[in-house]
C-alpha positions as CSV (number, residue, x, y, z in Angstrom):
1,M,0.0,0.0,0.0
2,N,1.2,3.5,-0.8
3,S,2.7,5.2,2.3
4,D,0.7,8.3,1.5
5,S,-2.6,6.4,1.6
6,P,-5.1,7.8,4.2
7,Y,-5.7,4.2,5.3
8,N,-2.1,3.4,5.9
9,P,-1.9,2.1,9.5
10,V,-0.1,4.3,12.0
11,F,-0.6,1.8,14.9
12,E,-1.0,-1.9,14.6
13,V,-1.6,-4.0,17.8
14,S,-1.8,-7.8,18.0
15,G,-2.1,-10.1,21.0
16,L,-2.0,-7.2,23.5
17,K,-2.3,-8.0,27.2
18,K,-1.6,-6.1,30.3
19,I,-1.7,-7.8,33.7
20,Y,-1.7,-6.1,37.1
21,N,-1.6,-8.1,40.3
22,D,-2.5,-11.3,38.4
23,K,-5.5,-9.6,36.9
24,I,-5.8,-9.1,33.1
25,V,-6.7,-5.4,32.7
26,L,-6.2,-5.3,28.9
27,D,-6.8,-8.0,26.4
28,I,-6.9,-6.9,22.8
29,P,-6.3,-9.5,20.1
30,Q,-6.2,-7.0,17.2
31,L,-6.4,-3.3,16.7
32,T,-5.5,-1.0,13.9
33,I,-5.4,2.8,14.0
34,N,-5.3,4.3,10.5
35,T,-3.6,7.5,9.4
36,G,-5.7,10.6,9.1
37,K,-8.6,9.4,11.1
38,I,-10.2,10.4,14.5
39,Y,-10.5,7.6,17.1
40,C,-12.3,7.7,20.4
41,L,-11.6,5.3,23.3
42,Y,-14.8,5.2,25.2
43,G,-15.6,3.3,28.4
44,P,-16.3,3.6,32.1
45,N,-13.6,4.0,34.7
46,G,-11.5,0.8,34.9
47,S,-12.4,-0.2,31.4
48,G,-8.7,-0.1,30.3
49,K,-8.8,3.0,28.1
50,S,-6.2,4.9,30.1
51,T,-3.9,1.8,30.1
52,L,-4.3,1.4,26.3
53,F,-3.6,5.2,26.0
54,E,-0.4,4.8,28.0
55,I,0.8,1.7,26.1
56,L,0.3,3.3,22.7
57,L,2.2,6.4,24.0
58,H,4.9,4.0,25.2
59,L,4.5,5.3,28.8
60,K,3.9,1.7,29.9
61,N,5.0,-1.7,28.4
62,P,2.4,-4.4,27.8
63,T,2.8,-7.7,29.5
64,D,2.5,-9.4,26.1
65,G,1.8,-8.6,22.5
66,K,3.2,-6.7,19.5
67,I,2.9,-3.0,18.8
68,L,3.9,-1.4,15.5
69,F,4.2,2.3,14.7
70,K,4.2,3.0,11.0
71,G,5.2,-0.6,10.3
72,K,8.1,-0.7,12.8
73,E,8.2,-2.4,16.2
74,V,7.6,-0.4,19.3
75,H,7.2,-3.5,21.4
76,P,8.9,-5.9,22.0
77,R,11.9,-4.9,19.9
78,G,11.7,-1.1,20.3
79,D,13.0,-0.2,16.8
80,A,10.4,2.5,16.4
81,I,10.6,4.2,19.8
82,P,12.7,7.2,18.7
83,E,10.3,7.8,15.7
84,L,7.3,7.4,17.9
85,R,8.6,9.9,20.5
86,S,9.3,12.5,17.9
87,Q,6.0,12.1,16.0
88,V,3.4,11.4,18.8
89,T,2.3,13.9,21.4
90,M,-0.4,14.2,24.1
91,V,-2.5,16.9,25.7
92,H,-3.6,16.0,29.2
93,Q,-7.0,16.6,30.8
94,N,-5.6,19.4,33.0
95,P,-2.6,20.7,30.9
96,L,0.1,22.7,32.7
97,L,1.5,25.7,31.0
98,F,4.8,27.4,31.8
99,D,4.5,30.7,33.7
100,T,5.4,32.8,30.7
101,T,3.9,34.1,27.4
102,V,1.7,32.0,25.2
103,E,4.3,32.3,22.4
104,K,7.1,30.8,24.6
105,N,4.8,28.0,25.7
106,I,4.0,27.1,22.1
107,D,7.5,27.3,20.7
108,Y,9.1,25.3,23.5
109,G,9.3,22.1,21.6
110,L,10.7,23.9,18.6
111,R,13.4,25.7,20.7
112,I,14.7,22.4,22.1
113,R,14.8,21.1,18.6
114,K,16.9,24.2,17.7
115,V,14.5,25.5,15.1
116,N,15.4,29.1,14.0
117,K,13.5,32.0,15.5
118,S,11.7,33.2,12.3
119,L,10.4,29.7,11.6
120,R,9.3,29.4,15.3
121,K,7.4,32.7,15.1
122,K,5.6,31.6,11.9
123,R,4.8,28.2,13.4
124,V,3.4,29.8,16.6
125,G,1.1,32.1,14.5
126,D,-0.1,29.2,12.4
127,C,-0.9,27.0,15.4
128,L,-2.7,29.9,17.2
129,N,-4.8,30.5,14.1
130,L,-5.8,26.8,14.0
131,V,-7.1,27.0,17.6
132,G,-8.8,30.4,17.2
133,L,-6.4,32.4,19.4
134,E,-5.0,34.8,16.9
135,D,-2.9,37.6,18.5
136,F,-2.5,35.8,21.8
137,Q,1.3,35.5,21.4
138,K,2.1,38.0,24.2
139,R,-0.6,37.0,26.6
140,W,0.6,35.4,29.9
141,S,-0.5,31.9,30.6
142,R,-1.7,32.9,34.1
143,E,-4.3,35.3,32.4
144,L,-6.0,32.5,30.4
145,S,-9.3,30.8,31.1
146,G,-9.6,27.0,31.3
147,G,-10.8,26.8,27.7
148,E,-7.9,29.0,26.5
149,I,-5.4,27.0,28.4
150,Q,-6.7,23.8,26.6
151,R,-6.4,25.6,23.3
152,V,-2.9,26.8,23.9
153,A,-1.9,23.2,25.1
154,I,-3.3,21.9,21.8
155,A,-1.4,24.6,19.8
156,R,1.8,23.7,21.7
157,A,1.3,20.0,20.8
158,L,0.7,20.9,17.1
159,A,3.8,23.1,16.9
160,I,6.1,20.0,16.4
161,S,3.8,18.7,13.6
162,P,2.9,15.4,15.2
163,A,1.7,12.5,13.1
164,V,-0.6,11.5,16.0
165,L,-2.3,13.7,18.6
166,F,-3.6,12.1,21.8
167,L,-6.2,14.0,23.8
168,D,-7.1,12.8,27.3
169,E,-10.7,13.9,28.4
170,F,-10.2,17.3,26.7
171,S,-13.7,18.5,27.6
172,A,-13.9,17.3,31.2
173,N,-13.6,20.6,33.0
174,I,-14.9,23.2,30.6
175,D,-18.3,24.8,29.8
176,R,-20.6,23.6,27.0
177,T,-19.8,26.5,24.7
178,T,-16.1,25.9,24.9
179,V,-16.6,22.2,24.4
180,T,-18.4,22.9,21.1
181,A,-15.6,25.3,20.0
182,L,-12.9,22.6,20.9
183,E,-14.7,19.9,18.9
184,K,-14.7,22.2,15.9
185,I,-11.0,22.8,16.4
186,I,-10.3,19.1,16.6
187,K,-12.2,18.5,13.3
188,K,-10.3,21.4,11.7
189,I,-6.9,20.0,12.8
190,N,-7.8,16.6,11.4
191,Q,-9.2,17.9,8.1
192,Q,-6.5,20.6,7.4
193,L,-3.4,18.9,8.8
194,K,-4.5,15.2,8.3
195,T,-3.3,14.6,11.8
196,T,-4.4,11.2,13.3
197,I,-6.3,12.0,16.6
198,V,-7.0,9.6,19.4
199,F,-9.1,10.9,22.3
200,T,-10.8,9.6,25.4
201,T,-14.2,10.7,26.7
202,H,-17.0,9.7,29.1
203,Y,-19.6,11.2,26.8
204,L,-21.0,8.8,24.2
205,D,-22.7,11.6,22.2
206,Q,-19.4,13.4,21.9
207,A,-17.6,10.1,20.9
208,Y,-20.0,9.6,17.9
209,R,-20.2,13.3,17.0
210,L,-16.4,13.6,16.7
211,A,-14.8,10.3,15.9
212,D,-14.6,8.3,12.7
213,N,-14.2,5.2,14.8
214,V,-15.4,4.6,18.4
215,L,-13.6,1.8,20.3
216,H,-15.8,0.7,23.2
217,L,-13.7,-0.7,26.0
218,F,-15.2,-2.8,28.8
219,E,-13.2,-4.8,31.4
220,G,-10.1,-4.5,29.2
221,K,-11.7,-5.7,25.9
222,V,-12.9,-3.9,22.8
223,V,-16.6,-4.7,22.6
224,Q,-19.5,-4.1,20.2
C-alpha cells in the first residue's frame, strides 16, 4: 500500500495483554489505527482505556503482544521508539503551561529542537490560528481561562507537527460553549493537517459526534 494512503496504519496492535496483580486489565487480540482518522476510546472508569492510551504512547509496556508504529516495532523490539517519541504527542485533561507568554509556551518544543527564530514565530502564529487564538502571542499563561489553556496546550502540541495527537478527556472541566468550540477545532486540525487523533471521553454523544471510529472498552476488551 502506498505510504501516503489515508488508510495506511499508523498503529497496529496484536495479542496485546496487560496484567496487574494477576488480573488481566487489557486483552486486545487485534487493533489498527489508520492514518488521518479520528478515534475515540470510550468506556467507564476501569475499562482499560487509560492503560491502552499509555501503552500506545509508550509510557507503559504491555505484559504481552506486539505494537507497530508506521510498520516498525515499538514492542517488543523497540526499533520505532525514537520515531514514535518524535511524532506522537499528548494533551492532558488538565494541561500545565509554563508561567510565561503563550508564544514561549507554544514554541518550547521547537526551541529544544533548535529551530530558528523566524520559523518558530511563523509556526506559533499558524498554530494559534488553528485553535482560534490569533494575537494571543504576548498574553501570559496565568491570564488565560480554562478553555484558553486547553487551546494553547493543543497549539503547543501541534507546533512539532505530530503524526498522532492524543487528547485525554479534553472536555472534562470546561463549559458547554467551549466544548463545542474545541470539537470544531479538533475536526479542523484533522481535516487541514491530516493529523491522526485519538481521544478519550466519558460522553457517548461526543464520541459519535467527533470520531470516525469509536472503540468501546469494557473490562479491558474492545466490545461491540
